[in-house]
C-alpha atoms as a printed R data frame, in Angstrom:
    type eleno elety resid chain resno      x        y      z
1   ATOM     1    CA   MET     A     1 68.831 -118.983 21.556
2   ATOM     2    CA   ALA     A     2 71.668 -121.141 20.212
3   ATOM     3    CA   ARG     A     3 70.182 -121.232 16.717
4   ATOM     4    CA   ASP     A     4 69.809 -117.445 16.807
5   ATOM     5    CA   VAL     A     5 73.483 -117.041 17.652
6   ATOM     6    CA   VAL     A     6 74.503 -119.367 14.828
7   ATOM     7    CA   PHE     A     7 72.178 -117.801 12.259
8   ATOM     8    CA   PHE     A     8 73.028 -114.181 13.019
9   ATOM     9    CA   SER     A     9 76.729 -114.937 13.284
10  ATOM    10    CA   LEU     A    10 76.603 -116.269  9.721
11  ATOM    11    CA   PHE     A    11 74.434 -113.310  8.714
12  ATOM    12    CA   TYR     A    12 76.967 -110.874 10.165
13  ATOM    13    CA   THR     A    13 79.935 -112.630  8.572
14  ATOM    14    CA   TYR     A    14 78.296 -112.639  5.148
15  ATOM    15    CA   LEU     A    15 77.537 -108.925  5.307
16  ATOM    16    CA   TRP     A    16 81.025 -108.131  6.553
17  ATOM    17    CA   ARG     A    17 83.183 -110.331  4.325
18  ATOM    18    CA   VAL     A    18 81.060 -110.904  1.213
19  ATOM    19    CA   VAL     A    19 78.721 -107.922  0.772
20  ATOM    20    CA   GLU     A    20 81.204 -105.430  2.290
21  ATOM    21    CA   LEU     A    21 78.872 -102.680  3.390
22  ATOM    22    CA   HIS     A    22 81.550 -100.011  3.170
23  ATOM    23    CA   LEU     A    23 80.819 -100.021 -0.575
24  ATOM    24    CA   LEU     A    24 77.434  -98.485  0.255
25  ATOM    25    CA   PHE     A    25 79.131  -95.704  2.177
26  ATOM    26    CA   HIS     A    26 81.435  -94.777 -0.687
27  ATOM    27    CA   GLY     A    27 78.650  -95.264 -3.213
28  ATOM    28    CA   ALA     A    28 80.835  -94.774 -6.277
29  ATOM    29    CA   GLY     A    29 78.322  -92.178 -7.478
30  ATOM    30    CA   GLN     A    30 75.500  -94.722 -7.614
31  ATOM    31    CA   ILE     A    31 73.949  -94.097 -4.178
32  ATOM    32    CA   THR     A    32 73.030  -90.428 -4.225
33  ATOM    33    CA   HIS     A    33 70.712  -90.433 -1.197
34  ATOM    34    CA   PHE     A    34 73.211  -91.676  1.394
35  ATOM    35    CA   PRO     A    35 72.820  -89.246  4.327
36  ATOM    36    CA   SER     A    36 75.415  -87.045  5.944
37  ATOM    37    CA   PHE     A    37 75.533  -86.504  9.684
38  ATOM    38    CA   TYR     A    38 76.500  -83.175 11.212
39  ATOM    39    CA   THR     A    39 77.362  -82.507 14.833
40  ATOM    40    CA   THR     A    40 75.576  -79.165 15.000
41  ATOM    41    CA   TRP     A    41 72.664  -78.040 17.099
42  ATOM    42    CA   ASP     A    42 70.776  -76.794 14.051
43  ATOM    43    CA   PHE     A    43 71.063  -80.195 12.384
44  ATOM    44    CA   PHE     A    44 69.624  -81.845 15.500
45  ATOM    45    CA   VAL     A    45 66.789  -79.312 15.873
46  ATOM    46    CA   GLN     A    46 65.915  -79.578 12.184
47  ATOM    47    CA   HIS     A    47 65.325  -83.310 12.602
48  ATOM    48    CA   ALA     A    48 63.859  -83.281 16.114
49  ATOM    49    CA   SER     A    49 61.207  -80.699 15.265
50  ATOM    50    CA   VAL     A    50 59.490  -82.493 12.356
51  ATOM    51    CA   PRO     A    51 57.594  -85.808 12.119
52  ATOM    52    CA   GLY     A    52 59.957  -88.572 11.103
53  ATOM    53    CA   GLY     A    53 62.970  -86.431 11.874
54  ATOM    54    CA   PRO     A    54 64.208  -88.415 14.909
55  ATOM    55    CA   ALA     A    55 64.253  -91.654 12.879
56  ATOM    56    CA   ASN     A    56 66.125  -89.932 10.054
57  ATOM    57    CA   TYR     A    57 68.571  -88.418 12.545
58  ATOM    58    CA   LEU     A    58 69.280  -91.827 14.062
59  ATOM    59    CA   ALA     A    59 69.571  -93.394 10.603
60  ATOM    60    CA   ALA     A    60 71.984  -90.678  9.463
61  ATOM    61    CA   PHE     A    61 74.187  -91.279 12.507
62  ATOM    62    CA   LEU     A    62 74.206  -95.065 12.232
63  ATOM    63    CA   SER     A    63 74.752  -94.919  8.477
64  ATOM    64    CA   GLN     A    64 78.154  -93.350  9.039
65  ATOM    65    CA   LEU     A    65 79.233  -96.607 10.653
66  ATOM    66    CA   PHE     A    66 78.972  -98.195  7.204
67  ATOM    67    CA   HIS     A    67 82.358  -96.576  6.553
68  ATOM    68    CA   ASP     A    68 83.830  -99.709  8.150
69  ATOM    69    CA   SER     A    69 82.312 -102.951  6.877
70  ATOM    70    CA   TRP     A    70 82.491 -104.717 10.220
71  ATOM    71    CA   LEU     A    71 80.661 -101.885 11.991
72  ATOM    72    CA   GLY     A    72 78.022 -101.574  9.274
73  ATOM    73    CA   ALA     A    73 77.433 -105.313  9.360
74  ATOM    74    CA   LEU     A    74 77.067 -105.162 13.141
75  ATOM    75    CA   VAL     A    75 74.446 -102.378 12.882
76  ATOM    76    CA   VAL     A    76 72.405 -104.267 10.275
77  ATOM    77    CA   THR     A    77 72.672 -107.530 12.225
78  ATOM    78    CA   ILE     A    78 71.379 -105.918 15.424
79  ATOM    79    CA   GLN     A    79 68.564 -104.325 13.452
80  ATOM    80    CA   ALA     A    80 67.587 -107.607 11.789
81  ATOM    81    CA   TRP     A    81 67.644 -109.425 15.127
82  ATOM    82    CA   THR     A    82 65.516 -106.707 16.731
83  ATOM    83    CA   LEU     A    83 62.958 -106.786 13.919
84  ATOM    84    CA   GLY     A    84 62.673 -110.559 14.171
85  ATOM    85    CA   LEU     A    85 62.232 -110.526 17.944
86  ATOM    86    CA   CYS     A    86 59.576 -107.802 17.814
87  ATOM    87    CA   ILE     A    87 57.577 -109.568 15.106
88  ATOM    88    CA   THR     A    88 57.612 -112.938 16.868
89  ATOM    89    CA   ARG     A    89 56.713 -111.299 20.189
90  ATOM    90    CA   MET     A    90 53.616 -109.647 18.734
91  ATOM    91    CA   LEU     A    91 52.580 -112.806 16.904
92  ATOM    92    CA   ARG     A    92 52.987 -114.857 20.069
93  ATOM    93    CA   ALA     A    93 50.996 -112.307 22.079
94  ATOM    94    CA   ALA     A    94 48.176 -112.353 19.517
95  ATOM    95    CA   THR     A    95 47.974 -116.088 18.834
96  ATOM    96    CA   GLN     A    96 49.598 -117.748 21.858
97  ATOM    97    CA   ARG     A    97 51.745 -119.807 19.479
98  ATOM    98    CA   SER     A    98 55.447 -120.014 18.841
99  ATOM    99    CA   TRP     A    99 56.475 -118.329 15.602
100 ATOM   100    CA   TRP     A   100 60.235 -118.655 15.994
101 ATOM   101    CA   PRO     A   101 60.997 -119.309 12.269
102 ATOM   102    CA   ILE     A   102 59.431 -115.919 11.431
103 ATOM   103    CA   ARG     A   103 62.191 -114.099 13.290
104 ATOM   104    CA   TYR     A   104 64.619 -114.904 10.468
105 ATOM   105    CA   VAL     A   105 62.438 -113.448  7.703
106 ATOM   106    CA   PRO     A   106 63.513 -109.789  8.244
107 ATOM   107    CA   ALA     A   107 67.157 -110.867  8.152
108 ATOM   108    CA   LEU     A   108 66.670 -112.700  4.876
109 ATOM   109    CA   LEU     A   109 64.868 -109.713  3.357
110 ATOM   110    CA   LEU     A   110 67.623 -107.351  4.479
111 ATOM   111    CA   LEU     A   111 70.204 -109.747  3.108
112 ATOM   112    CA   ALA     A   112 68.499 -109.689 -0.286
113 ATOM   113    CA   VAL     A   113 68.396 -105.870 -0.242
114 ATOM   114    CA   TYR     A   114 72.013 -105.341  0.778
115 ATOM   115    CA   SER     A   115 73.279 -108.031 -1.579
116 ATOM   116    CA   ARG     A   116 71.944 -105.833 -4.384
117 ATOM   117    CA   TYR     A   117 73.608 -102.800 -2.766
118 ATOM   118    CA   GLN     A   118 70.324 -100.992 -2.262
119 ATOM   119    CA   TYR     A   119 70.100  -98.414  0.526
120 ATOM   120    CA   PHE     A   120 66.839  -98.322  2.488
121 ATOM   121    CA   PHE     A   121 68.312  -97.983  5.965
122 ATOM   122    CA   PRO     A   122 66.218  -94.940  7.069
123 ATOM   123    CA   THR     A   123 63.058  -96.844  6.147
124 ATOM   124    CA   THR     A   124 64.050  -99.922  8.132
125 ATOM   125    CA   VAL     A   125 65.007  -97.747 11.111
126 ATOM   126    CA   ALA     A   126 61.522  -96.192 11.097
127 ATOM   127    CA   LEU     A   127 59.894  -99.636 10.848
128 ATOM   128    CA   SER     A   128 62.070 -100.879 13.700
129 ATOM   129    CA   LEU     A   129 60.934  -98.003 15.915
130 ATOM   130    CA   ALA     A   130 57.280  -98.697 15.088
131 ATOM   131    CA   LEU     A   131 57.622 -102.388 15.912
132 ATOM   132    CA   ALA     A   132 59.511 -101.663 19.129
133 ATOM   133    CA   LEU     A   133 56.798  -99.253 20.278
134 ATOM   134    CA   ALA     A   134 54.144 -101.849 19.414
135 ATOM   135    CA   CYS     A   135 55.932 -104.278 21.740
136 ATOM   136    CA   VAL     A   136 56.013 -101.589 24.431
137 ATOM   137    CA   TYR     A   137 52.275 -101.112 23.983
138 ATOM   138    CA   GLU     A   138 51.616 -104.850 24.281
139 ATOM   139    CA   ARG     A   139 53.700 -104.996 27.443
140 ATOM   140    CA   ILE     A   140 52.223 -102.019 29.302
141 ATOM   141    CA   SER     A   141 48.601 -102.667 28.277
142 ATOM   142    CA   ARG     A   142 48.581 -106.355 29.134
143 ATOM   143    CA   GLN     A   143 46.068 -107.208 31.863
144 ATOM   144    CA   ARG     A   144 45.037 -103.569 32.186
145 ATOM   145    CA   ASN     A   145 41.614 -102.013 31.681
146 ATOM   146    CA   GLN     A   146 40.471 -100.570 28.361
147 ATOM   147    CA   ALA     A   147 40.902  -96.953 29.471
148 ATOM   148    CA   TRP     A   148 44.564  -97.598 30.269
149 ATOM   149    CA   ALA     A   149 45.054  -99.421 26.971
150 ATOM   150    CA   LEU     A   150 43.474  -96.567 25.005
151 ATOM   151    CA   ALA     A   151 45.526  -93.928 26.808
152 ATOM   152    CA   SER     A   152 48.689  -95.949 26.196
153 ATOM   153    CA   PHE     A   153 47.877  -96.296 22.511
154 ATOM   154    CA   LEU     A   154 47.182  -92.577 22.052
155 ATOM   155    CA   THR     A   155 50.413  -91.621 23.794
156 ATOM   156    CA   LEU     A   156 52.577  -94.130 21.958
157 ATOM   157    CA   SER     A   157 50.966  -93.374 18.597
158 ATOM   158    CA   LEU     A   158 51.819  -89.705 19.057
159 ATOM   159    CA   ILE     A   159 55.404  -90.622 19.935
160 ATOM   160    CA   CYS     A   160 55.611  -93.011 16.995
161 ATOM   161    CA   TYR     A   161 54.263  -90.482 14.517
162 ATOM   162    CA   HIS     A   162 56.712  -87.810 15.607
163 ATOM   163    CA   ALA     A   163 59.637  -90.230 15.679
164 ATOM   164    CA   ALA     A   164 58.929  -92.265 12.552
165 ATOM   165    CA   ALA     A   165 56.180  -90.437 10.613
166 ATOM   166    CA   GLY     A   166 54.589  -92.877  8.130
167 ATOM   167    CA   ALA     A   167 55.696  -95.917 10.128
168 ATOM   168    CA   ALA     A   168 53.030  -94.917 12.668
169 ATOM   169    CA   LEU     A   169 50.539  -96.526 10.282
170 ATOM   170    CA   LEU     A   170 52.306  -99.838 10.871
171 ATOM   171    CA   PHE     A   171 52.188  -99.232 14.617
172 ATOM   172    CA   GLY     A   172 48.442  -98.580 14.484
173 ATOM   173    CA   LEU     A   173 47.808 -101.606 12.288
174 ATOM   174    CA   ILE     A   174 49.745 -103.933 14.586
175 ATOM   175    CA   CYS     A   175 47.983 -102.623 17.689
176 ATOM   176    CA   SER     A   176 44.581 -102.960 16.005
177 ATOM   177    CA   ILE     A   177 45.274 -106.567 15.002
178 ATOM   178    CA   TYR     A   178 46.544 -107.330 18.498
179 ATOM   179    CA   GLN     A   179 43.356 -105.961 20.058
180 ATOM   180    CA   LEU     A   180 41.245 -107.992 17.644
181 ATOM   181    CA   SER     A   181 42.926 -111.098 19.022
182 ATOM   182    CA   GLN     A   182 41.879 -110.149 22.562
183 ATOM   183    CA   GLU     A   183 38.236 -111.115 23.003
184 ATOM   184    CA   SER     A   184 37.552 -108.549 25.716
185 ATOM   185    CA   ARG     A   185 39.076 -105.641 23.771
186 ATOM   186    CA   ARG     A   186 37.926 -106.065 20.195
187 ATOM   187    CA   ARG     A   187 35.999 -102.800 20.293
188 ATOM   188    CA   LEU     A   188 39.238 -100.898 20.804
189 ATOM   189    CA   SER     A   189 40.423 -101.933 17.347
190 ATOM   190    CA   LEU     A   190 37.500  -99.946 15.913
191 ATOM   191    CA   VAL     A   191 38.932  -96.863 17.633
192 ATOM   192    CA   TYR     A   192 42.585  -97.434 16.782
193 ATOM   193    CA   ALA     A   193 42.108  -97.527 13.009
194 ATOM   194    CA   PRO     A   194 40.539  -94.047 12.582
195 ATOM   195    CA   VAL     A   195 42.894  -92.547 15.179
196 ATOM   196    CA   THR     A   196 45.885  -93.855 13.230
197 ATOM   197    CA   ALA     A   197 44.507  -92.548  9.949
198 ATOM   198    CA   ALA     A   198 43.660  -89.142 11.428
199 ATOM   199    CA   ARG     A   199 47.014  -88.589 13.128
200 ATOM   200    CA   PRO     A   200 48.843  -87.159 10.068
201 ATOM   201    CA   ILE     A   201 45.874  -84.901  9.277
202 ATOM   202    CA   SER     A   202 45.621  -83.504 12.801
203 ATOM   203    CA   TRP     A   203 49.392  -83.013 12.998
204 ATOM   204    CA   GLY     A   204 49.489  -81.322  9.613
205 ATOM   205    CA   SER     A   205 46.870  -78.801 10.707
206 ATOM   206    CA   LEU     A   206 49.199  -77.440 13.383
207 ATOM   207    CA   PRO     A   207 51.154  -74.294 12.551
208 ATOM   208    CA   SER     A   208 54.662  -75.084 11.408
209 ATOM   209    CA   THR     A   209 57.860  -73.165 11.982
210 ATOM   210    CA   PRO     A   210 60.153  -72.293  9.101
211 ATOM   211    CA   ARG     A   211 63.199  -74.496  8.756
212 ATOM   212    CA   ARG     A   212 66.532  -72.923  9.477
213 ATOM   213    CA   SER     A   213 69.467  -73.385  7.198
214 ATOM   214    CA   MET     A   214 71.784  -76.202  8.237
215 ATOM   215    CA   PRO     A   215 75.404  -75.151  8.723
216 ATOM   216    CA   ILE     A   216 77.937  -77.679  7.560
217 ATOM   217    CA   LEU     A   217 80.529  -78.272 10.222
218 ATOM   218    CA   ILE     A   218 81.831  -81.783 10.626
219 ATOM   219    CA   CYS     A   219 80.715  -85.327 10.051
220 ATOM   220    CA   TYR     A   220 81.723  -88.853 10.917
221 ATOM   221    CA   PRO     A   221 84.021  -90.697 10.121
222 ATOM   222    CA   PRO     A   222 87.100  -88.927 11.504
223 ATOM   223    CA   PRO     A   223 89.362  -89.037  8.394
224 ATOM   224    CA   ARG     A   224 89.441  -85.503  7.024
225 ATOM   225    CA   SER     A   225 88.914  -86.598  3.455
226 ATOM   226    CA   TYR     A   226 85.353  -87.614  4.331
227 ATOM   227    CA   CYS     A   227 84.407  -84.564  6.385
228 ATOM   228    CA   VAL     A   228 83.279  -81.177  5.242
229 ATOM   229    CA   PRO     A   229 84.936  -78.322  7.175
């Protein structure tokens, strides 16, 4: 725990004082895909009603915190810490070994990305959701029968696909590998792989509703020069 505090404190300080994440927010015309966030019902419904929309909605909201370097650095630090904890938890559950050095790998990768002022925050938010749901699956299916584990996987995979779209493939892969490591449940991994692959196809066959136009009302941060009336 102490080494985590030291490492991520240095990580946070570097992002805040050296990288200065507010430069990503302003973009200087170089970052054209930085999202806006609108406090309208239509904007929420537009994201909540499509696969991957909830992750993009959350990413759009948190991205506005990049307006202040210290807040943006805090968001990225929490995300890096969460990714590291989720990865080491799943590795420990699958192998019964301590993988504590691995928890710093996501932070180092994010540091390399942000040091080059590249913006992939929506992608990392989706991956974070997939990993978090994989940890939830490991927790609720542990020491339960195969029927419970399968039902849990189907439910969480549906949630993951709607929340994070393509990141559901990562969720399915992690759960399949985890089940392979469990001698009594290896057959389940043969079910998880095709279910994960078929999820986008089955979802895409459902009738879709036309998207409504998104009214522009207001966005964060508060200063008027950054908001669209």
